[in-house]
TORKOLTI-63462 format. One line per field, with one value per atom (N, C-alpha, C): residue number from 1; residue in one letter; atom name; x, y, z. Coordinates in steps of 0.001 Angstrom, whole numbers. Layout:
N
i = [NUM  ...] .
aa = [A  ...] .
at = [CA  ...] .
x = [X  ...] .
y = [Y  ...] .
z = [Z  ...] .
//
This chain:
188
i = [1  1  1  2  2  2  3  3  3  4  4  4  5  5  5  6  6  6  7  7  7  8  8  8  9  9  9  10  10  10  11  11  11  12  12  12  13  13  13  14  14  14  15  15  15  16  16  16  17  17  17  18  18  18  19  19  19  20  20  20  21  21  21  22  22  22  23  23  23  24  24  24  25  25  25  26  26  26  27  27  27  28  28  28  29  29  29  30  30  30  31  31  31  32  32  32  33  33  33  34  34  34  35  35  35  36  36  36  37  37  37  38  38  38  39  39  39  40  40  40  41  41  41  42  42  42  43  43  43  44  44  44  45  45  45  46  46  46  47  47  47  48  48  48  49  49  49  50  50  50  51  51  51  52  52  52  53  53  53  54  54  54  55  55  55  56  56  56  57  57  57  58  58  58  59  59  59  60  60  60  61  61  61  62  62  62  63  63  63  64  64  64  65  65  65  66  66  66  67  67  67  68  68  68  69  69  69  70  70  70  71  71  71  72  72  72  73  73  73  74  74  74  75  75  75  76  76  76  77  77  77  78  78  78  79  79  79  80  80  80  81  81  81  82  82  82  83  83  83  84  84  84  85  85  85  86  86  86  87  87  87  88  88  88  89  89  89  90  90  90  91  91  91  92  92  92  93  93  93  94  94  94  95  95  95  96  96  96  97  97  97  98  98  98  99  99  99  100  100  100  101  101  101  102  102  102  103  103  103  104  104  104  105  105  105  106  106  106  107  107  107  108  108  108  109  109  109  110  110  110  111  111  111  112  112  112  113  113  113  114  114  114  115  115  115  116  116  116  117  117  117  118  118  118  119  119  119  120  120  120  121  121  121  122  122  122  123  123  123  124  124  124  125  125  125  126  126  126  127  127  127  128  128  128  129  129  129  130  130  130  131  131  131  132  132  132  133  133  133  134  134  134  135  135  135  136  136  136  137  137  137  138  138  138  139  139  139  140  140  140  141  141  141  142  142  142  143  143  143  144  144  144  145  145  145  146  146  146  147  147  147  148  148  148  149  149  149  150  150  150  151  151  151  152  152  152  153  153  153  154  154  154  155  155  155  156  156  156  157  157  157  158  158  158  159  159  159  160  160  160  161  161  161  162  162  162  163  163  163  164  164  164  165  165  165  166  166  166  167  167  167  168  168  168  169  169  169  170  170  170  171  171  171  172  172  172  173  173  173  174  174  174  175  175  175  176  176  176  177  177  177  178  178  178  179  179  179  180  180  180  181  181  181  182  182  182  183  183  183  184  184  184  185  185  185  186  186  186  187  187  187  188  188  188] .
aa = [M  M  M  R  R  R  T  T  T  S  S  S  Y  Y  Y  H  H  H  H  H  H  G  G  G  D  D  D  A  A  A  R  R  R  A  A  A  A  A  A  L  L  L  I  I  I  E  E  E  A  A  A  G  G  G  L  L  L  K  K  K  L  L  L  L  L  L  A  A  A  T  T  T  T  T  T  P  P  P  A  A  A  T  T  T  E  E  E  L  L  L  S  S  S  L  L  L  R  R  R  Q  Q  Q  V  V  V  A  A  A  E  E  E  A  A  A  A  A  A  G  G  G  L  L  L  S  S  S  R  R  R  Q  Q  Q  A  A  A  P  P  P  Y  Y  Y  N  N  N  H  H  H  F  F  F  G  G  G  S  S  S  K  K  K  E  E  E  G  G  G  L  L  L  L  L  L  A  A  A  A  A  A  L  L  L  A  A  A  Q  Q  Q  T  T  T  G  G  G  F  F  F  E  E  E  A  A  A  L  L  L  S  S  S  S  S  S  A  A  A  M  M  M  D  D  D  R  R  R  A  A  A  L  L  L  D  D  D  L  L  L  A  A  A  D  D  D  A  A  A  E  E  E  E  E  E  P  P  P  K  K  K  L  L  L  A  A  A  A  A  A  L  L  L  A  A  A  K  K  K  A  A  A  Y  Y  Y  I  I  I  E  E  E  F  F  F  A  A  A  L  L  L  A  A  A  S  S  S  P  P  P  Q  Q  Q  R  R  R  F  F  F  R  R  R  L  L  L  M  M  M  F  F  F  Q  Q  Q  R  R  R  E  E  E  L  L  L  V  V  V  D  D  D  L  L  L  S  S  S  A  A  A  Y  Y  Y  P  P  P  A  A  A  A  A  A  A  A  A  A  A  A  A  A  A  S  S  S  A  A  A  A  A  A  A  A  A  F  F  F  G  G  G  R  R  R  L  L  L  A  A  A  A  A  A  L  L  L  V  V  V  S  S  S  S  S  S  I  I  I  V  V  V  G  G  G  E  E  E  A  A  A  A  A  A  A  A  A  A  A  A  D  D  D  Q  Q  Q  A  A  A  I  I  I  A  A  A  A  A  A  W  W  W  S  S  S  L  L  L  V  V  V  H  H  H  G  G  G  Y  Y  Y  A  A  A  T  T  T  L  L  L  S  S  S  N  N  N  E  E  E  L  L  L  E  E  E  F  F  F  E  E  E  A  A  A  A  A  A  E  E  E  A  A  A  I  I  I  D  D  D  Q  Q  Q  R  R  R  S  S  S  R  R  R  Q  Q  Q  F  F  F  A  A  A  A  A  A  L  L  L  I  I  I  C  C  C  K  K  K  D  D  D] .
at = [N  CA  C  N  CA  C  N  CA  C  N  CA  C  N  CA  C  N  CA  C  N  CA  C  N  CA  C  N  CA  C  N  CA  C  N  CA  C  N  CA  C  N  CA  C  N  CA  C  N  CA  C  N  CA  C  N  CA  C  N  CA  C  N  CA  C  N  CA  C  N  CA  C  N  CA  C  N  CA  C  N  CA  C  N  CA  C  N  CA  C  N  CA  C  N  CA  C  N  CA  C  N  CA  C  N  CA  C  N  CA  C  N  CA  C  N  CA  C  N  CA  C  N  CA  C  N  CA  C  N  CA  C  N  CA  C  N  CA  C  N  CA  C  N  CA  C  N  CA  C  N  CA  C  N  CA  C  N  CA  C  N  CA  C  N  CA  C  N  CA  C  N  CA  C  N  CA  C  N  CA  C  N  CA  C  N  CA  C  N  CA  C  N  CA  C  N  CA  C  N  CA  C  N  CA  C  N  CA  C  N  CA  C  N  CA  C  N  CA  C  N  CA  C  N  CA  C  N  CA  C  N  CA  C  N  CA  C  N  CA  C  N  CA  C  N  CA  C  N  CA  C  N  CA  C  N  CA  C  N  CA  C  N  CA  C  N  CA  C  N  CA  C  N  CA  C  N  CA  C  N  CA  C  N  CA  C  N  CA  C  N  CA  C  N  CA  C  N  CA  C  N  CA  C  N  CA  C  N  CA  C  N  CA  C  N  CA  C  N  CA  C  N  CA  C  N  CA  C  N  CA  C  N  CA  C  N  CA  C  N  CA  C  N  CA  C  N  CA  C  N  CA  C  N  CA  C  N  CA  C  N  CA  C  N  CA  C  N  CA  C  N  CA  C  N  CA  C  N  CA  C  N  CA  C  N  CA  C  N  CA  C  N  CA  C  N  CA  C  N  CA  C  N  CA  C  N  CA  C  N  CA  C  N  CA  C  N  CA  C  N  CA  C  N  CA  C  N  CA  C  N  CA  C  N  CA  C  N  CA  C  N  CA  C  N  CA  C  N  CA  C  N  CA  C  N  CA  C  N  CA  C  N  CA  C  N  CA  C  N  CA  C  N  CA  C  N  CA  C  N  CA  C  N  CA  C  N  CA  C  N  CA  C  N  CA  C  N  CA  C  N  CA  C  N  CA  C  N  CA  C  N  CA  C  N  CA  C  N  CA  C  N  CA  C  N  CA  C  N  CA  C  N  CA  C  N  CA  C  N  CA  C  N  CA  C  N  CA  C  N  CA  C  N  CA  C  N  CA  C  N  CA  C  N  CA  C  N  CA  C  N  CA  C  N  CA  C  N  CA  C  N  CA  C  N  CA  C  N  CA  C  N  CA  C  N  CA  C  N  CA  C  N  CA  C  N  CA  C  N  CA  C  N  CA  C  N  CA  C  N  CA  C  N  CA  C  N  CA  C  N  CA  C  N  CA  C  N  CA  C  N  CA  C  N  CA  C  N  CA  C  N  CA  C  N  CA  C] .
x = [-5756  -4570  -3873  -2315  -1712  -643  -961  455  1216  1909  2818  4420  4808  6392  7363  8449  9803  10175  9975  10020  11615  11753  13265  13176  11922  11701  9878  10181  8364  7955  8908  8301  7808  8249  7887  6971  6917  5403  4353  4240  3291  2693  3837  3588  2483  3364  2545  1183  1196  -330  -1172  -574  -1201  -2004  -1095  -1572  -2554  -2452  -3346  -4640  -4998  -5888  -6276  -5891  -6389  -6770  -6537  -6984  -8411  -9156  -10605  -11003  -10491  -10757  -10461  -11624  -10624  -9425  -8895  -7951  -8455  -10035  -10806  -11011  -10836  -11205  -10459  -8670  -8258  -7404  -7657  -6564  -5262  -4219  -2808  -3262  -4506  -4482  -4421  -5836  -6222  -5289  -3778  -2935  -1929  -1536  -761  -1103  -2624  -3257  -2749  -3077  -2845  -1362  -708  969  1639  1036  1091  1958  1770  2400  2027  2208  1778  1222  807  -1070  766  1517  2214  3287  3546  4478  4404  3086  2921  3417  3098  3667  4723  5787  6921  8061  7587  7687  7052  5665  5553  4685  4961  4158  2901  2142  815  244  -1448  -2072  -1562  -1482  -1336  293  1602  2741  2534  1933  1895  1134  -342  -862  180  1351  2293  3228  3377  4231  3787  2354  1654  1758  628  1258  2584  3554  4973  5073  4712  5073  3498  2295  2440  2680  3108  4226  5096  6151  6959  6226  5297  4943  4340  3536  3115  4621  5725  6828  6753  7391  7706  6476  5329  4369  4663  4843  5507  6973  7643  8627  8741  8144  7975  7183  6157  5628  6333  7316  7814  8940  9689  10376  9233  8582  7686  6897  6791  6560  7494  6442  6823  6075  6915  5962  4917  4296  2560  1861  2888  1965  3347  2760  3512  3553  5318  5298  4289  3956  2669  1739  1377  -223  255  1578  1809  1877  2442  2632  1075  48  -1366  -1728  -1865  -2286  -1742  -538  446  -814  -1049  -1166  -2435  -3433  -5310  -5125  -4495  -4409  -3979  -3032  -2355  -4112  -4390  -5413  -6455  -6615  -7845  -7634  -6494  -6018  -5996  -5973  -5717  -6031  -8281  -8495  -7830  -8310  -8442  -6913  -5936  -4255  -3862  -4819  -4796  -5402  -6457  -7233  -6677  -5672  -5012  -3604  -3359  -2230  -2656  -3050  -4175  -4730  -5127  -5828  -5461  -5285  -4421  -4583  -6553  -6699  -6537  -5864  -5702  -3708  -3490  -2008  -1582  -628  -211  1511  1530  3164  3784  3765  4930  5492  4392  5469  6246  6146  6931  7661  9672  9884  10047  10083  10226  9020  8073  6590  6206  6528  7035  7931  8943  9844  9348  9008  7997  7041  6272  5237  5610  6871  7471  7899  8470  9502  8531  7429  6597  5824  5912  5603  6328  8004  8910  9226  8875  8717  7667  6540  5577  6155  6698  6693  8434  9116  10462  10093  9015  8759  8007  6856  6402  7331  8288  9358  10103  9841  10957  10613  8784  7692  7289  7335  6805  8276  9259  9911  10034  11263  11319  10246  10090  9608  8069  7432  6484  5660  7276  6726  5998  6214  5568  4220  3476  2066  1188  1960  1765  1823  2779  2772  1550  1083  214  -1132  -948  -2369  -2216  -1630  -1527  -1654  -1574  -1229  -2656  -3623  -4820  -5376  -5383  -6236  -5970  -5212  -4885  -5722  -4977  -5538  -6749  -7541  -9226  -9692  -9354  -10171  -10132  -8336  -8822  -9462  -9660  -10526  -12056  -12405  -13612  -14410  -13169  -13523  -13668  -12545  -12532  -14079  -14187  -15794  -16821  -16995  -18428  -17816  -17422  -17370  -17740  -17616  -18403  -17937  -16869  -16656  -15707  -16144  -15510  -14160  -13056  -11458  -10758  -11668  -11886  -11104  -11497  -11800  -10494  -9803  -8595  -7461  -7111  -6393  -6504  -7549  -8339  -8448  -8581  -8281  -6629  -6159  -4407  -4218  -4331  -3981  -4256  -5930  -6652  -5839  -5799  -4657  -3759  -2683  -1391  -1522  -2419  -2654  -2620  -3765  -3946  -2765  -2034  -1166  304  190  1285  1350  92  -619  370  402  859  -99] .
y = [28754  28439  27399  27841  26504  26131  24474  24005  23437  24167  23778  24073  23231  22892  22744  23145  23031  21446  20376  19268  19065  17768  17781  17419  16391  15590  16403  17886  17831  17112  16909  16167  14907  13995  12843  13077  14036  14012  14339  15105  14914  14189  13237  11613  11075  10876  10259  10609  12253  12645  12474  12213  12161  10400  9868  8128  8272  8658  8411  8656  10315  11036  9793  9140  8338  7200  6928  5563  5841  6958  6990  8055  8603  9618  9366  9824  9266  10552  10524  10800  11853  11805  13301  13753  14014  15072  15147  14834  15007  16655  17369  18822  18716  19776  20252  21116  22061  22232  21072  20362  19357  18349  17874  17226  17808  19072  20495  20493  20676  20736  19619  18069  16908  16731  16895  17347  17989  19098  20061  21058  21035  22371  23405  24330  25684  25210  25705  25788  25637  26282  26374  24904  24032  23235  22203  22213  21252  21987  22848  23473  23406  23818  23562  22250  21353  20026  19457  19085  18466  19814  21152  21879  22117  20494  20520  19589  19699  18470  16992  17144  15712  15771  16333  16040  15675  15906  15203  13453  13608  12375  11717  11759  10923  10529  11530  10719  9646  9878  8697  7799  7862  6812  5886  6610  5845  5372  5974  4915  3559  3778  2196  1541  1820  1266  461  1480  420  -592  -213  -1210  -2157  -1962  -3057  -4469  -3679  -4107  -5469  -4324  -4901  -6137  -6174  -6820  -7969  -8081  -9061  -9842  -9217  -9554  -10323  -9919  -11308  -12018  -11949  -12998  -14365  -13388  -14360  -15403  -14667  -15475  -16034  -16197  -16845  -17729  -18073  -18713  -20640  -21621  -22578  -23904  -25038  -26281  -25593  -25546  -25536  -24374  -23724  -22471  -21838  -22310  -21727  -20443  -20011  -17946  -17407  -17821  -16847  -16667  -17736  -18011  -16352  -16881  -16455  -14394  -14627  -13041  -12557  -13227  -12862  -12534  -12934  -13518  -11830  -11438  -10358  -9109  -9357  -7994  -7852  -9226  -8657  -8041  -8646  -8223  -6605  -6825  -5241  -4240  -4686  -3578  -4135  -4815  -4803  -4146  -4313  -3356  -2109  -1707  35  669  387  -25  2016  3194  4095  4603  3885  3734  2993  2770  1191  2225  2658  3637  4095  5553  6326  5472  4509  4009  4239  3717  3559  3891  5660  6591  7389  7166  8085  9371  10046  11432  11959  10954  11850  12493  11195  11619  10650  11913  11081  10251  9298  8910  9595  9385  9694  11240  12089  13238  12781  11944  11779  10612  10628  9654  9075  9250  8017  7405  7995  7186  6621  6867  5549  4750  4620  3731  3063  3744  2524  1662  2568  949  396  988  -176  -1710  -894  -2099  -3188  -2852  -3169  -4264  -3850  -5208  -5493  -5132  -5478  -7427  -7223  -8385  -9293  -8799  -10152  -10296  -9500  -9891  -11150  -10508  -11131  -12819  -13067  -14091  -15136  -14641  -14990  -15515  -14827  -15305  -16686  -16852  -17560  -19206  -19115  -20130  -20543  -19244  -19794  -19392  -18642  -18751  -17497  -16914  -15925  -14953  -16477  -15564  -15593  -16678  -16048  -14856  -14483  -13651  -12529  -12247  -10750  -10661  -11670  -11515  -12522  -13273  -13854  -13332  -12422  -11190  -10046  -10030  -8894  -9512  -10789  -12215  -11822  -11922  -12494  -11181  -10108  -8821  -8524  -8400  -8190  -9325  -10963  -11448  -10823  -10322  -9990  -9106  -7851  -6691  -6500  -7429  -7109  -7672  -8935  -9488  -8227  -7480  -7139  -5954  -4927  -4075  -4630  -5440  -5959  -6218  -6916  -7087  -5999  -5013  -3467  -2461  -2848  -1610  -2625  -4032  -4959  -5602  -6129  -7119  -8077  -9068  -9913  -11228  -11333  -12531  -12196  -13106  -13362  -13471  -12629  -12990  -14063  -14936  -16255  -17142  -16245  -16987  -16533  -15743  -14577  -16291  -17424  -18426  -18637  -19656  -20374  -19416  -18274  -17512  -16921  -16748  -17017  -18073  -19140  -20381  -20860  -20095  -20722  -19952  -18360  -17671  -17840  -18510  -18983  -20661  -20639  -22255  -21844  -20691  -20091  -19703  -19473  -18705  -19911  -20067  -21480  -22889  -23120  -24243  -24151  -25449  -25440  -25449] .
z = [21028  20924  20616  19548  19545  19962  20075  21065  20783  19046  18487  19030  18736  19273  18219  18392  17139  17460  15777  16068  15524  16087  14983  13891  13357  12044  11632  11672  10906  9619  9171  7737  8166  8963  9399  10475  11193  12129  11448  10213  9611  8454  8308  7571  8956  9619  10923  11433  11266  11897  10669  8948  8411  7994  8497  8399  9704  10742  11359  11259  10455  10151  9096  8036  6925  7414  8814  9637  9462  9702  9836  8890  7646  6679  5538  4567  3265  3006  1488  1317  482  -168  -411  632  2003  2698  4077  3831  3842  4108  4857  4407  5099  4222  4967  6674  6505  7664  9126  9180  9613  10200  8957  9722  10053  10055  10853  11944  12221  13446  14408  13362  14331  14624  14099  14174  15304  15572  16855  15897  14686  13701  13053  12292  12044  10828  10244  9127  7881  7842  6756  6990  7896  7569  6601  6346  5098  3901  3991  2612  2064  3878  3443  2812  3701  3499  2273  1513  781  -392  -283  -1692  -1692  -1649  -1981  -1173  -781  -523  -1754  -3164  -3635  -3065  -2644  -2221  -696  -6  998  430  100  -235  -1103  -2185  -2393  -1259  -171  561  1528  1524  2359  1440  218  -555  -559  -483  -829  679  1972  2981  2618  2278  2157  909  -46  -1161  -25  477  1542  2659  2955  4136  3488  2371  1730  1432  856  572  1895  2683  4316  4463  4407  4634  3743  2858  1416  2234  2323  2541  3787  4881  5742  5812  4808  4580  3578  2680  2034  3498  4158  4567  5886  6333  7206  5897  5173  4603  4512  4380  4617  3828  3494  2983  2529  4158  4084  3483  3051  2548  1589  207  -972  -952  -1326  -790  -1918  -3260  -3063  -2620  -2243  -1446  -474  -155  1160  864  -211  -255  -1203  -1516  -1700  -328  332  1848  2059  2494  3008  2624  576  161  919  632  1120  2402  3297  4911  4507  4005  4024  3579  2884  2097  2694  3486  4520  5899  6118  7381  7759  5860  6049  4943  4806  3356  3325  3631  3440  2259  3441  2820  1161  1475  -171  -683  -824  -2084  -2240  -1564  -1623  -2580  -2537  -3392  -4918  -4821  -6266  -6748  -6376  -6981  -7381  -8946  -9501  -9523  -9680  -9468  -8497  -7136  -6225  -6270  -6543  -6414  -8093  -8920  -9963  -9758  -9420  -8696  -9685  -11233  -12009  -11627  -10688  -10904  -9212  -8506  -7245  -7149  -7793  -8205  -6660  -6042  -4492  -4305  -4050  -4409  -5782  -6983  -7921  -7385  -7145  -6982  -6103  -4551  -3706  -4260  -5012  -6044  -6834  -7451  -8335  -8023  -6759  -5899  -5321  -4977  -3810  -5210  -6692  -7931  -7751  -7972  -8497  -7459  -6169  -5514  -5864  -6576  -6948  -8523  -9337  -10622  -9987  -9342  -9057  -8689  -7623  -7380  -8656  -8988  -10198  -11118  -11611  -12571  -12170  -11070  -10205  -10149  -10846  -10247  -11892  -12836  -14412  -15575  -14961  -15602  -16292  -16949  -17335  -18238  -19477  -20590  -20179  -19437  -18617  -17564  -17455  -16057  -15976  -17190  -17211  -17138  -18085  -18178  -17327  -16489  -15037  -14065  -13824  -12874  -12757  -13913  -14692  -13994  -13962  -13756  -12158  -11972  -10562  -9697  -9900  -9532  -9634  -10686  -10857  -10261  -10441  -9573  -7355  -7086  -5672  -5025  -6400  -6176  -6280  -7265  -7404  -6450  -5622  -4465  -3107  -3089  -1868  -1988  -3272  -3550  -3159  -4117  -3739  -2412  -1926  -251  811  230  977  1126  -391  -1018  -348  -755  -434  571  1120  2247  2281  716  172  1563  1681  2809  3700  4616  5988  5889  6576  6817  6773  6986  7330  5771  4928  3144  2975  3285  2595  2291  3473  3333  2240  1635  976  -105  -413  -2085  -2482  -1138  -1597  -1872  -1672  -1878  -3223  -3674  -4755  -5835  -5735  -6839  -7290  -5826  -6415  -7438  -7109  -8322  -9417  -9689  -11207  -11695  -10676  -11615  -11480  -10610  -10873  -11891  -12484  -13299  -14384  -14798  -15944  -16801] .
//
């Protein structure tokens, strides 16, 4: 027997349920039915709000990029003279990836969701990268900013991905690696 009820915001309930499931289930294994049941909604509800599984995954990826942006903003706000802003941003990125590995994987798996087909998700992705690019530009100057932002992102994203997939270093190494990556980008 279904125990669903009318939600004031079914879309938000589905996203919340999807995020909870994503904490333990790879995105490839999520089903719309599973998410609907977890939200206490009808099996039709995800189709009404997202159209398809890819639509739901795009919404989950969008919330991931928004959460990543918020984590980076908090890190930049809290950075002090002891921790350069770029190192703080790198640390926030890596910690986000390690705290939510399934969500992090989804955000960058083009075969699961083509962000270009979902403008809000693509904008959230661009905004997250924009934070990094703006900070790098303020450090190295506008002329070198584009190349250095890609280099910074590649270093941090690669490390975060390897950490998730291989668990090759203890979490205590994150501070050191973040500072190392920042030093590589900031050196003259």
